[in-house]
C-alpha positions as CSV (number, residue, x, y, z in Angstrom):
1,X,0.9,56.0,30.3
2,X,-0.5,57.3,27.0
3,X,-2.6,55.2,24.7
4,X,0.0,55.7,21.9
5,X,2.7,54.3,24.2
6,X,0.6,51.2,25.0
7,X,0.0,50.6,21.3
8,X,3.7,51.0,20.6
9,X,4.7,48.7,23.5
10,X,2.1,46.1,22.3
11,X,3.4,46.1,18.8
12,X,7.0,45.7,20.0
13,X,6.0,42.8,22.2
14,X,4.2,41.1,19.3
15,X,7.1,41.6,17.0
16,X,9.4,40.1,19.6
17,X,7.2,37.1,19.9
18,X,6.9,36.7,16.1
19,X,10.7,36.9,15.9
20,X,11.0,34.1,18.5
21,X,8.4,32.1,16.7
22,X,10.2,32.6,13.3
23,X,13.6,31.6,14.9
24,X,12.0,28.4,16.3
25,X,10.4,27.6,12.9
26,X,13.7,28.1,11.1
27,X,15.4,25.8,13.6
28,X,12.7,23.2,13.2
29,X,12.9,23.3,9.4
30,X,16.7,23.1,9.6
31,X,16.5,20.0,11.7
32,X,13.9,18.4,9.4
33,X,16.0,19.2,6.3
34,X,19.1,17.8,8.0
35,X,17.2,14.7,9.1
36,X,15.9,14.1,5.6
37,X,19.3,14.8,4.1
38,X,20.9,12.5,6.6
39,X,18.3,9.8,5.8
40,X,18.9,10.1,2.1
41,X,22.6,10.0,2.7
42,X,22.3,6.9,4.8
43,X,20.1,5.2,2.2
44,X,22.6,6.0,-0.5
45,X,25.4,4.7,1.7
46,X,23.4,1.5,2.3
47,X,23.0,1.1,-1.5
48,X,26.6,1.9,-2.2
49,X,27.8,-0.8,0.2
50,X,25.1,-3.3,-0.7
51,X,25.5,-6.2,-0.4
52,X,28.2,-6.6,2.3
53,X,26.9,-9.9,3.7
54,X,25.1,-13.0,2.5
55,X,21.7,-12.7,0.7
56,X,18.8,-15.1,1.4
57,X,16.2,-15.9,-1.2
58,X,13.1,-17.6,0.1
59,X,11.2,-19.8,-2.4
60,X,7.7,-20.6,-1.0
61,X,7.5,-23.9,-3.0
62,X,9.2,-27.3,-2.8
63,X,12.5,-27.8,-4.6
64,X,12.5,-28.6,-8.3
65,X,9.7,-26.2,-9.4
66,X,10.1,-23.2,-11.7
67,X,10.6,-20.7,-8.8
68,X,13.3,-22.9,-7.3
69,X,15.1,-23.5,-10.5
70,X,15.2,-19.9,-11.6
71,X,16.1,-18.6,-8.1
72,X,19.1,-20.8,-8.0
73,X,20.2,-19.7,-11.5
74,X,19.8,-16.0,-10.6
75,X,21.3,-16.5,-7.2
76,X,24.5,-18.1,-8.6
77,X,24.9,-15.2,-11.0
78,X,24.3,-12.6,-8.2
79,X,26.9,-14.3,-6.0
80,X,29.4,-14.2,-8.9
81,X,28.7,-10.5,-9.6
82,X,28.8,-9.2,-6.0
83,X,31.1,-11.6,-4.3
84,X,28.6,-12.5,-1.5
85,X,26.9,-15.8,-0.9
86,X,23.3,-16.1,-2.1
87,X,21.5,-18.8,-0.2
88,X,18.2,-20.3,-1.5
89,X,15.8,-21.6,1.1
90,X,12.6,-23.5,0.3
91,X,9.7,-22.7,2.6
92,X,6.6,-24.4,1.0
93,X,3.1,-24.4,2.4
94,X,-0.2,-22.5,2.3
95,X,-0.1,-22.0,-1.4
96,X,3.1,-20.1,-1.1
97,X,1.8,-17.8,1.6
98,X,4.0,-19.1,4.5
99,X,7.2,-18.2,2.7
100,X,5.8,-14.9,1.4
101,X,4.6,-13.8,4.8
102,X,8.1,-14.6,6.2
103,X,9.7,-12.3,3.8
104,X,7.0,-9.6,4.3
105,X,7.9,-9.5,8.0
106,X,11.7,-9.6,7.5
107,X,14.0,-6.6,7.9
108,X,13.7,-4.3,4.9
109,X,17.4,-4.2,4.1
110,X,17.6,-6.2,0.9
111,X,19.1,-9.3,2.5
112,X,15.9,-11.4,2.6
113,X,14.2,-11.7,-0.8
114,X,11.3,-13.7,-2.2
115,X,11.3,-15.4,-5.6
116,X,7.7,-16.6,-6.3
117,X,5.2,-17.3,-9.0
118,X,3.6,-13.9,-8.9
119,X,0.1,-15.4,-9.3
120,X,0.4,-16.6,-5.8
121,X,0.4,-13.0,-4.6
122,X,-2.2,-11.6,-7.0
123,X,-4.8,-14.4,-6.4
124,X,-4.3,-14.9,-2.6
125,X,-6.1,-11.7,-1.4
126,X,-9.4,-13.0,-2.9
127,X,-8.8,-16.7,-2.1
128,X,-7.5,-16.1,1.5
129,X,-9.2,-13.2,3.2
130,X,-7.5,-14.0,6.5
131,X,-3.9,-13.6,5.2
132,X,-1.5,-12.6,7.9
133,X,0.1,-10.0,5.6
134,X,-1.0,-7.7,2.7
135,X,0.9,-8.6,-0.6
136,X,0.3,-5.1,-2.0
137,X,1.4,-3.2,1.1
138,X,3.9,-5.4,2.8
139,X,6.0,-6.4,-0.2
140,X,7.6,-4.3,-2.9
141,X,8.4,-5.4,-6.5
142,X,12.0,-5.8,-7.5
143,X,11.9,-7.5,-10.9
144,X,10.1,-10.0,-13.1
145,X,12.5,-12.7,-14.0
146,X,10.8,-14.9,-16.5
147,X,7.5,-16.1,-17.9
148,X,6.7,-19.8,-18.6
149,X,3.2,-20.3,-20.1
150,X,0.9,-23.0,-18.9
151,X,0.4,-25.9,-21.3
152,X,-2.8,-27.9,-21.4
153,X,-2.0,-31.5,-21.2
154,X,-4.2,-34.6,-21.3
155,X,-3.8,-38.3,-20.4
156,X,-2.8,-40.6,-23.2
157,X,-6.0,-42.6,-22.6
158,X,-8.2,-39.7,-23.9
159,X,-9.2,-40.2,-27.5
160,X,-8.2,-36.6,-28.5
161,X,-5.3,-35.0,-30.4
162,X,-6.4,-31.4,-30.8
163,X,-7.9,-28.6,-28.7
164,X,-11.2,-28.7,-30.5
165,X,-11.4,-32.5,-30.1
166,X,-10.7,-32.1,-26.3
167,X,-13.4,-29.5,-25.8
168,X,-16.0,-31.6,-27.7
169,X,-15.0,-34.7,-25.7
170,X,-15.1,-33.0,-22.4
171,X,-18.6,-31.5,-23.1
172,X,-19.9,-34.9,-24.3
173,X,-19.1,-36.9,-21.2
174,X,-21.8,-38.0,-18.8
175,X,-19.4,-37.3,-15.9
176,X,-17.1,-34.2,-15.9
177,X,-13.5,-35.0,-16.8
178,X,-11.1,-34.9,-13.9
179,X,-8.8,-31.8,-13.8
180,X,-6.0,-32.2,-11.3
181,X,-4.1,-29.3,-9.7
182,X,-3.2,-27.7,-6.4
183,X,-6.4,-26.1,-5.4
184,X,-6.1,-22.3,-5.2
185,X,-2.9,-22.3,-7.2
186,X,-2.4,-20.8,-10.7
187,X,-2.9,-24.1,-12.6
188,X,-6.3,-24.6,-10.8
189,X,-7.5,-21.1,-11.6
190,X,-6.3,-21.5,-15.2
191,X,-8.7,-24.5,-15.3
192,X,-11.5,-22.5,-13.7
193,X,-11.0,-19.7,-16.3
194,X,-11.0,-22.3,-19.1
195,X,-14.2,-23.8,-17.7
196,X,-15.9,-20.4,-17.6
197,X,-14.8,-19.4,-21.1
198,X,-15.3,-22.7,-22.8
199,X,-18.3,-24.1,-20.8
200,X,-16.4,-27.3,-19.8
201,X,-17.7,-28.8,-16.5
202,X,-14.4,-30.0,-14.9
203,X,-14.3,-32.1,-11.8
204,X,-11.4,-30.4,-9.9
205,X,-9.2,-32.8,-7.9
206,X,-6.8,-31.2,-5.4
207,X,-3.1,-31.9,-5.0
208,X,-0.4,-30.7,-2.7
209,X,1.8,-29.7,-5.7
210,X,1.9,-29.6,-9.5
211,X,4.5,-32.3,-9.7
212,X,2.1,-34.7,-8.0
213,X,-0.7,-33.9,-10.4
214,X,1.7,-34.4,-13.4
215,X,2.7,-37.8,-12.0
216,X,-1.0,-38.9,-11.7
217,X,-1.7,-37.6,-15.2
218,X,1.1,-39.8,-16.6
219,X,-0.4,-42.7,-14.7
220,X,-3.9,-42.1,-16.0
221,X,-5.4,-41.3,-12.6
222,X,-6.7,-37.9,-13.9
223,X,-7.7,-36.7,-17.3
224,X,-6.2,-33.2,-17.7
225,X,-4.2,-30.5,-16.0
226,X,-2.4,-27.3,-16.8
227,X,1.1,-26.5,-15.6
228,X,4.1,-24.4,-16.5
229,X,6.0,-25.3,-19.7
230,X,9.2,-25.4,-17.8
231,X,8.0,-28.1,-15.4
232,X,5.8,-30.1,-17.8
233,X,7.2,-30.2,-21.3
234,X,10.0,-32.7,-20.6
235,X,7.3,-35.3,-19.9
236,X,5.4,-34.4,-23.0
237,X,8.6,-35.1,-25.0
238,X,9.0,-38.4,-23.2
239,X,5.4,-39.4,-24.3
240,X,4.0,-39.5,-20.8
241,X,0.9,-37.5,-21.9
242,X,-0.3,-35.3,-24.7
243,X,0.0,-31.6,-25.1
244,X,-3.1,-29.9,-26.5
245,X,-2.5,-26.2,-26.4
246,X,-0.3,-23.5,-24.8
247,X,-1.6,-20.5,-22.8
248,X,0.9,-17.9,-24.0
249,X,-0.4,-14.7,-25.7
250,X,1.2,-15.7,-29.0
251,X,2.8,-18.8,-30.5
252,X,5.5,-19.9,-28.0
253,X,9.1,-20.1,-29.3
254,X,10.1,-23.7,-28.4
255,X,6.7,-25.0,-29.7
256,X,5.7,-22.7,-32.6
257,X,3.4,-25.3,-34.1
258,X,1.3,-25.6,-31.0
259,X,-2.1,-23.8,-30.8
260,X,-2.4,-21.0,-28.3
261,X,-5.7,-21.0,-26.3
262,X,-5.8,-17.3,-27.0
263,X,-6.5,-18.2,-30.7
264,X,-9.8,-19.8,-29.5
265,X,-10.4,-17.5,-26.5
266,X,-9.1,-14.0,-27.1
267,X,-7.2,-12.6,-24.2
268,X,-6.7,-16.0,-22.5
269,X,-3.2,-15.9,-21.0
270,X,-2.0,-17.9,-18.0
271,X,1.3,-19.2,-16.8
272,X,4.1,-19.0,-14.3
273,X,5.3,-15.4,-14.0
274,X,8.4,-15.7,-11.8
275,X,9.4,-12.5,-10.0
276,X,11.4,-11.2,-7.1
277,X,9.9,-9.2,-4.2
278,X,11.4,-7.6,-1.1
279,X,9.9,-6.4,2.2
280,X,8.2,-3.0,2.0
281,X,10.4,-0.1,3.1
282,X,13.4,-1.6,1.5
283,X,15.5,1.4,0.4
284,X,14.6,2.3,-3.2
285,X,18.2,2.6,-4.1
286,X,18.7,-1.1,-3.0
287,X,15.7,-2.1,-5.0
288,X,17.1,-0.3,-8.1
289,X,20.5,-1.9,-7.6
290,X,18.9,-5.4,-7.4
291,X,16.7,-4.8,-10.4
292,X,19.5,-3.5,-12.6
293,X,21.8,-6.4,-11.8
294,X,19.0,-9.0,-12.5
295,X,18.3,-7.3,-15.8
296,X,22.0,-7.4,-16.7
297,X,22.2,-11.0,-15.8
298,X,19.1,-12.2,-17.8
299,X,20.4,-10.3,-20.9
300,X,23.6,-12.3,-20.9
301,X,23.8,-14.7,-23.9
302,X,24.4,-17.8,-21.8
303,X,21.4,-16.9,-19.7
304,X,19.2,-16.3,-22.7
305,X,20.1,-19.8,-23.9
306,X,19.5,-21.3,-20.5
307,X,16.1,-19.7,-20.2
308,X,15.2,-20.9,-23.8
309,X,16.3,-24.4,-22.9
310,X,14.1,-24.3,-19.9
311,X,11.1,-23.0,-21.8
312,X,11.0,-19.6,-20.1
313,X,11.0,-16.1,-21.7
314,X,13.1,-13.5,-19.8
315,X,11.1,-10.4,-18.6
316,X,12.7,-7.1,-17.9
317,X,9.7,-5.0,-16.6
318,X,10.6,-2.2,-14.1
319,X,9.4,-2.3,-10.5
320,X,6.8,0.3,-11.3
321,X,5.6,-1.6,-14.3
322,X,5.5,-4.8,-12.2
323,X,3.5,-3.1,-9.5
324,X,0.8,-1.9,-12.0
325,X,0.7,-5.4,-13.6
326,X,0.2,-7.0,-10.2
327,X,-2.6,-4.6,-9.3
328,X,-4.4,-5.3,-12.6
329,X,-3.9,-9.1,-12.2
330,X,-5.3,-8.9,-8.7
331,X,-8.5,-7.3,-10.0
332,X,-8.8,-9.7,-12.9
333,X,-8.4,-12.9,-10.9
334,X,-10.7,-11.6,-8.2
335,X,-13.5,-11.6,-10.7
336,X,-12.6,-15.1,-12.0
337,X,-12.5,-16.5,-8.5
338,X,-15.9,-14.9,-7.5
339,X,-17.6,-15.8,-10.8
340,X,-16.4,-19.4,-10.3
341,X,-17.3,-19.5,-6.6
342,X,-13.9,-20.8,-5.8
343,X,-13.3,-21.3,-2.1
344,X,-10.5,-22.9,-0.1
345,X,-11.9,-24.9,2.8
């Protein structure tokens, strides 16, 4: 056999193997493309038929709070729009983390959702390093629903009427004034931030819920607290305690004559940011459908009035905008918590 023939035979063999390899590669790519296309089609079909069974909204707080009230309002409207029952279940405990973890571990099909004060998700990673889930990785934003600012309220027994008078009074006391709030929750950390920025030495007293702290403030057992406008203002109007300031970025619509803390401490904004989350891996098309429907609902005139009557401002941020806001808030509150040496025993 000549050397030229060996070369020729080798080239032919190599070309044959290359052709086989190319055919296998084409087949593999075709299968991959088909699988991706099939997955996309299935996701689109799922969104097109969504919802075709009852939806469950988990509220990780007791009944009667802002998350509970707003989830029932939104749930009723969703049921009317889509013709499927929307059931609200309260799963309180662990500073909202029991209910949040339940949703994070649910099937990612859009039928189990979370409505929560978003601060419970942005503050928890620093406060609770042993969380059984990761709020950033295991939950996906659907929509902000509304914002209700915290209001700073003091017991009637305190001889103060204005914010400046309160700060001066609190600093002049031999013993720190008693600030009541659920420890580790947004009202407590709002107080921690106020203490840091204003130099007020609060004595923080823990409660199981904001409603309990509000009740004790009305009874004079504590001196001060912060809580959402929605849950607290009715008792201000009834004369149970005094409102000193609001923690909104600008003067708040229902109480335009009330000082904002931001006027004294630039950038100070706290409150109840109510939002909806879903399990990670929920199809993006389902997330988009939910977000669009919620936005449509909260833009309705009757809803605008209902939100205003409750003391909440509708919020229409997109899922992407909400994700960025939550990441920024997580970093912000991590510093507040560490600077304040806040720990949950």
